[in-house]
ROSE-4610 file (N, C-alpha, C; in Angstrom, 1 decimal, always signed):
// ROSE-4610
residu = [M/M/M/T/T/T/L/L/L/S/S/S/A/A/A/A/A/A/R/R/R/P/P/P/D/D/D/V/V/V/A/A/A/G/G/G/P/P/P/P/P/P/R/R/R/P/P/P/D/D/D/P/P/P/R/R/R/A/A/A/S/S/S/L/L/L/L/L/L/V/V/V/M/M/M/L/L/L/G/G/G/W/W/W/Y/Y/Y/G/G/G/A/A/A/L/L/L/V/V/V/V/V/V/S/S/S/F/F/F/G/G/G/V/V/V/Y/Y/Y/L/L/L/S/S/S/L/L/L/L/L/L/S/S/S/G/G/G/D/D/D/V/V/V/P/P/P/A/A/A/D/D/D/C/C/C/H/H/H/E/E/E/G/G/G/C/C/C/D/D/D/S/S/S/D/D/D/R/R/R/S/S/S/G/G/G/M/M/M/L/L/L/M/M/M/F/F/F/G/G/G/L/L/L/Y/Y/Y/T/T/T/A/A/A/T/T/T/P/P/P/A/A/A/L/L/L/F/F/F/L/L/L/A/A/A/L/L/L/L/L/L/I/I/I/S/S/S/L/L/L/V/V/V/A/A/A/L/L/L/W/W/W/L/L/L/L/L/L/V/V/V/T/T/T/R/R/R/S/S/S/R/R/R/R/R/R/R/R/R/S/S/S/A/A/A/L/L/L/L/L/L/T/T/T/G/G/G/S/S/S/L/L/L/S/S/S/A/A/A/V/V/V/P/P/P/A/A/A/L/L/L/V/V/V/V/V/V/A/A/A/G/G/G/I/I/I/L/L/L/A/A/A/A/A/A/I/I/I/V/V/V/L/L/L/P/P/P/S/S/S]
num = [1/1/1/2/2/2/3/3/3/4/4/4/5/5/5/6/6/6/7/7/7/8/8/8/9/9/9/10/10/10/11/11/11/12/12/12/13/13/13/14/14/14/15/15/15/16/16/16/17/17/17/18/18/18/19/19/19/20/20/20/21/21/21/22/22/22/23/23/23/24/24/24/25/25/25/26/26/26/27/27/27/28/28/28/29/29/29/30/30/30/31/31/31/32/32/32/33/33/33/34/34/34/35/35/35/36/36/36/37/37/37/38/38/38/39/39/39/40/40/40/41/41/41/42/42/42/43/43/43/44/44/44/45/45/45/46/46/46/47/47/47/48/48/48/49/49/49/50/50/50/51/51/51/52/52/52/53/53/53/54/54/54/55/55/55/56/56/56/57/57/57/58/58/58/59/59/59/60/60/60/61/61/61/62/62/62/63/63/63/64/64/64/65/65/65/66/66/66/67/67/67/68/68/68/69/69/69/70/70/70/71/71/71/72/72/72/73/73/73/74/74/74/75/75/75/76/76/76/77/77/77/78/78/78/79/79/79/80/80/80/81/81/81/82/82/82/83/83/83/84/84/84/85/85/85/86/86/86/87/87/87/88/88/88/89/89/89/90/90/90/91/91/91/92/92/92/93/93/93/94/94/94/95/95/95/96/96/96/97/97/97/98/98/98/99/99/99/100/100/100/101/101/101/102/102/102/103/103/103/104/104/104/105/105/105/106/106/106/107/107/107/108/108/108/109/109/109/110/110/110/111/111/111/112/112/112/113/113/113/114/114/114/115/115/115/116/116/116/117/117/117/118/118/118/119/119/119/120/120/120/121/121/121/122/122/122]
x = [+0.9/+0.0/+0.9/+0.6/+1.4/+0.6/+1.3/+0.7/+0.9/-0.1/+0.0/+0.8/+1.3/+2.1/+1.2/+1.6/+0.8/+0.6/-0.7/-1.0/-0.6/-0.2/+0.1/-1.2/-1.1/-2.3/-2.7/-3.8/-4.3/-5.5/-5.3/-6.4/-7.2/-6.6/-7.3/-7.6/-8.3/-8.7/-9.7/-9.7/-10.7/-12.1/-13.0/-14.4/-15.1/-16.2/-16.9/-17.5/-17.6/-18.2/-19.7/-20.3/-21.7/-22.6/-22.2/-23.0/-23.1/-22.0/-22.0/-22.8/-22.7/-23.5/-25.0/-25.3/-26.7/-27.2/-26.4/-26.9/-27.1/-26.2/-26.4/-27.7/-27.9/-29.2/-30.4/-30.4/-31.5/-31.6/-30.5/-30.6/-31.4/-31.2/-31.9/-33.4/-33.8/-35.2/-35.7/-35.0/-35.4/-35.7/-34.8/-35.0/-36.3/-36.6/-37.9/-39.1/-39.0/-40.2/-40.3/-39.2/-39.3/-39.8/-39.4/-39.9/-41.4/-41.8/-43.3/-44.0/-43.5/-44.1/-44.1/-43.0/-43.0/-44.1/-44.2/-45.2/-46.6/-46.8/-48.2/-48.5/-47.4/-47.7/-48.0/-47.6/-47.9/-49.3/-50.0/-51.3/-52.4/-53.5/-54.6/-55.3/-55.7/-56.5/-57.9/-58.4/-59.8/-60.6/-61.8/-62.7/-63.5/-63.7/-64.5/-65.8/-66.3/-67.5/-68.8/-68.7/-69.8/-70.0/-69.1/-69.2/-70.0/-70.8/-71.7/-71.2/-71.0/-70.6/-69.5/-68.6/-67.6/-66.5/-66.3/-65.2/-64.1/-62.9/-61.7/-60.9/-60.1/-59.2/-58.1/-57.3/-56.2/-55.2/-55.0/-54.0/-54.4/-55.7/-56.1/-56.1/-56.4/-56.4/-54.9/-54.0/-52.6/-52.1/-52.5/-52.1/-52.6/-53.8/-54.3/-53.5/-53.2/-52.4/-51.0/-50.4/-49.2/-49.3/-50.4/-50.5/-50.8/-51.6/-52.1/-51.3/-50.6/-49.8/-48.3/-47.9/-46.5/-45.8/-46.4/-45.8/-45.5/-46.4/-46.1/-45.0/-45.1/-44.1/-42.7/-42.6/-41.3/-40.8/-41.7/-41.3/-40.7/-41.3/-40.8/-39.4/-39.3/-38.1/-37.0/-37.4/-36.5/-35.9/-36.8/-36.3/-35.3/-35.6/-34.7/-33.4/-33.5/-32.3/-31.4/-32.0/-31.2/-30.5/-31.1/-30.5/-29.4/-29.7/-28.6/-27.5/-27.7/-26.7/-25.8/-26.4/-25.7/-24.8/-25.3/-24.5/-23.4/-23.7/-22.6/-21.5/-21.9/-20.9/-20.0/-20.7/-19.9/-19.1/-19.6/-18.9/-18.2/-18.2/-17.6/-16.1/-15.4/-14.0/-13.8/-13.2/-12.8/-13.9/-15.0/-16.1/-16.3/-16.5/-16.8/-18.2/-18.4/-19.7/-20.8/-20.4/-21.3/-21.8/-20.9/-21.3/-22.1/-21.7/-22.4/-23.8/-23.9/-25.3/-26.2/-25.6/-26.4/-26.8/-25.9/-26.3/-27.4/-27.4/-28.4/-29.7/-29.7/-31.0/-31.6/-31.1/-31.6/-33.1/-33.4/-34.8/-35.8/-35.5/-36.4/-36.5/-35.5/-35.5/-36.3/-36.2/-37.0/-38.5/-38.8/-40.2/-40.8/-40.0/-40.5/-40.7/-39.8/-40.0/-41.2/-41.5/-42.7/-43.9/-44.0/-45.1/-45.4/-44.3/-44.5/-45.0/-44.5/-45.0/-46.4/-46.9/-48.3/-49.2/-48.8/-49.7/-49.6/-48.4/-48.3/-49.0/-49.0/-49.7/-51.2/-51.8/-53.3/-53.7]
y = [-1.2/+0.0/+1.2/+2.1/+3.4/+4.5/+5.3/+6.5/+7.7/+8.4/+9.6/+10.7/+11.6/+12.7/+13.6/+14.1/+15.0/+16.3/+16.7/+18.0/+19.2/+20.2/+21.4/+22.0/+22.6/+23.2/+24.4/+24.3/+25.5/+26.0/+27.0/+27.5/+28.6/+29.4/+30.5/+31.6/+32.6/+33.7/+33.3/+34.0/+33.7/+34.0/+33.1/+33.4/+34.0/+34.8/+35.4/+34.3/+34.6/+33.7/+33.7/+32.5/+32.4/+32.8/+32.5/+32.8/+34.3/+35.0/+36.5/+37.1/+36.6/+37.1/+36.9/+35.7/+35.4/+36.4/+36.7/+37.6/+39.0/+39.4/+40.8/+40.8/+39.7/+39.7/+39.7/+38.9/+38.9/+40.2/+40.9/+42.3/+43.2/+43.1/+43.9/+43.6/+42.3/+41.9/+42.4/+42.3/+42.9/+44.4/+45.1/+46.5/+46.8/+46.0/+46.2/+46.0/+44.9/+44.6/+45.7/+46.2/+47.3/+48.6/+48.9/+50.1/+50.0/+48.8/+48.7/+48.8/+48.3/+48.5/+50.0/+50.7/+52.1/+52.9/+52.5/+53.1/+52.8/+51.6/+51.3/+52.1/+52.4/+53.1/+54.6/+55.1/+56.4/+56.6/+55.5/+55.6/+55.7/+56.3/+56.5/+55.2/+54.9/+53.8/+54.1/+55.3/+55.7/+55.3/+54.8/+54.5/+55.7/+56.0/+57.3/+57.3/+58.4/+58.5/+58.3/+58.6/+58.5/+57.1/+56.2/+54.8/+53.9/+53.1/+52.3/+50.9/+50.1/+48.7/+48.4/+47.6/+47.1/+48.1/+49.1/+50.0/+49.7/+49.9/+49.7/+51.0/+51.1/+52.2/+52.1/+53.2/+53.2/+52.1/+52.0/+51.1/+49.7/+49.3/+47.9/+47.6/+48.5/+48.3/+48.0/+48.8/+48.6/+47.3/+46.9/+45.7/+44.5/+44.6/+43.5/+43.4/+44.6/+44.6/+43.9/+44.2/+43.6/+42.1/+41.7/+40.3/+39.5/+40.0/+39.2/+39.5/+40.6/+40.9/+41.0/+41.8/+42.0/+40.8/+40.1/+38.9/+37.8/+37.4/+36.5/+37.0/+38.3/+38.9/+38.9/+39.2/+39.1/+37.7/+36.8/+35.4/+34.9/+35.3/+34.9/+35.6/+36.9/+37.6/+36.9/+36.4/+35.7/+34.4/+33.7/+32.5/+32.9/+34.0/+34.4/+34.9/+35.6/+36.1/+35.0/+33.9/+32.8/+32.1/+32.0/+31.5/+32.4/+33.7/+34.7/+34.7/+34.5/+34.4/+33.2/+32.1/+30.8/+31.0/+31.6/+31.9/+32.8/+33.9/+34.9/+34.3/+33.5/+32.9/+31.9/+31.0/+30.0/+30.4/+31.5/+31.9/+33.2/+33.9/+35.2/+35.1/+36.1/+36.2/+37.4/+37.3/+38.4/+39.4/+39.0/+40.0/+39.9/+41.0/+41.0/+40.4/+40.0/+39.5/+40.6/+41.8/+42.9/+43.1/+43.1/+43.3/+42.1/+40.9/+39.8/+39.7/+39.9/+39.9/+41.0/+42.2/+43.3/+43.1/+42.5/+42.2/+41.1/+40.2/+39.1/+39.7/+40.8/+41.4/+42.3/+42.5/+43.4/+43.0/+41.7/+41.4/+41.9/+41.8/+42.3/+43.8/+44.6/+46.0/+46.4/+45.6/+45.9/+45.7/+44.6/+44.3/+45.3/+45.8/+46.8/+48.1/+48.4/+49.7/+49.6/+48.5/+48.3/+48.4/+47.7/+47.8/+49.2/+49.9/+51.2/+52.2/+52.0/+52.8/+52.5/+51.3/+51.0/+51.5/+51.4/+51.7/+53.1/+53.7/+55.0/+56.2/+56.2/+57.4/+57.4/+56.3/+56.4/+56.9]
z = [+0.0/+0.0/+0.0/-0.9/-1.0/-0.4/+0.3/+0.9/+0.0/-0.1/-1.0/-0.2/-1.0/-0.4/+0.4/+1.4/+2.3/+1.5/+1.6/+0.9/+1.8/+1.1/+1.9/+2.5/+3.6/+4.2/+3.5/+2.7/+2.0/+2.7/+3.5/+4.3/+3.6/+2.8/+2.1/+3.0/+2.5/+3.3/+4.3/+5.5/+6.5/+6.1/+6.4/+6.1/+7.3/+7.0/+8.2/+9.1/+10.3/+11.3/+11.1/+10.8/+10.5/+11.7/+12.9/+14.1/+14.3/+14.1/+14.3/+13.1/+11.9/+10.8/+11.0/+11.6/+11.9/+13.0/+14.0/+15.0/+14.4/+13.5/+12.9/+12.1/+11.3/+10.5/+11.5/+12.5/+13.5/+14.2/+14.4/+14.9/+14.0/+12.7/+11.8/+11.8/+11.9/+12.0/+13.4/+14.4/+15.7/+15.6/+14.9/+14.8/+14.0/+13.0/+12.3/+13.2/+14.0/+14.9/+15.9/+16.5/+17.5/+16.9/+15.7/+15.0/+14.7/+14.4/+14.2/+15.5/+16.6/+17.9/+18.3/+18.0/+18.3/+17.5/+16.2/+15.3/+15.9/+16.3/+16.9/+18.2/+19.0/+20.2/+19.9/+18.7/+18.3/+17.7/+17.3/+16.8/+17.9/+17.5/+18.4/+18.7/+19.9/+20.2/+20.4/+20.0/+20.2/+19.0/+19.2/+18.1/+17.8/+16.5/+16.2/+16.8/+17.3/+18.1/+17.2/+15.9/+15.0/+14.4/+14.9/+14.4/+15.4/+14.8/+15.7/+15.9/+14.8/+14.9/+13.9/+14.3/+13.3/+13.0/+13.9/+13.7/+14.6/+14.1/+14.8/+14.9/+15.9/+16.1/+15.1/+14.9/+14.0/+14.5/+15.8/+16.3/+16.1/+16.3/+16.1/+14.6/+13.8/+12.3/+11.8/+12.3/+12.0/+12.6/+13.8/+14.4/+13.6/+13.1/+12.2/+10.9/+10.3/+9.2/+9.4/+10.6/+10.9/+11.1/+11.7/+12.0/+10.7/+9.8/+8.7/+7.4/+7.3/+6.1/+6.4/+7.3/+7.6/+8.1/+9.0/+9.6/+8.5/+7.6/+6.6/+5.6/+5.3/+4.4/+5.0/+6.3/+7.0/+7.2/+7.3/+7.4/+6.1/+5.0/+3.7/+3.5/+3.9/+3.8/+4.7/+5.8/+6.7/+6.0/+5.4/+4.6/+3.5/+2.8/+1.7/+2.3/+3.5/+4.1/+4.6/+5.1/+5.6/+4.4/+3.3/+2.1/+1.6/+1.6/+1.3/+2.2/+3.5/+4.5/+4.3/+4.0/+3.7/+2.5/+1.4/+0.2/+0.5/+1.2/+1.5/+2.3/+3.3/+4.2/+3.5/+2.7/+2.0/+0.8/+0.2/-1.1/-1.0/+0.1/+0.1/+0.6/+0.3/+0.7/+1.5/+2.7/+3.6/+3.8/+4.1/+4.5/+6.0/+6.6/+8.0/+8.3/+9.6/+10.0/+9.9/+10.2/+10.1/+8.7/+7.8/+6.4/+5.8/+6.2/+5.7/+6.3/+7.5/+8.2/+7.7/+7.4/+6.9/+5.4/+4.6/+3.3/+3.2/+4.1/+4.1/+4.6/+5.3/+5.8/+4.8/+3.7/+2.7/+2.3/+2.1/+1.8/+2.8/+4.1/+5.1/+5.0/+4.7/+4.6/+3.4/+2.3/+1.1/+1.4/+2.0/+2.4/+3.3/+4.3/+5.2/+4.4/+3.5/+2.7/+1.8/+1.2/+0.3/+1.2/+2.3/+3.2/+3.7/+4.0/+4.5/+3.4/+2.2/+1.1/+0.8/+1.0/+0.8/+1.9/+3.1/+4.2/+4.7/+4.8/+5.5/+4.7/+3.4/+2.8/+3.0/+3.3/+3.4/+4.8]
């Protein structure tokens, strides 16, 4: 039995830490959730006086929008972000964890921008 020659240790450039990049990405998602909570706290919780049945306050209407529209959209963005994070970590060279995590959070920021453009003008 012949032994093959030992390979030289080819390490290559350091890759970003996937755990730190994941924490950065989750920090961006947390910032979006906190900003939505702050926005909800600024809305009025009063129901209009001339409304009899089936009326909601601005706060409860926006809370329903967040529950039924923004939550599924952000979940889809989270799945896309996780795939983007995996691709960035496995295929990138010499990127910091902050840059990698922030780049992977771009789908969430785009979704938040689109939802804000749809909802806020009305």
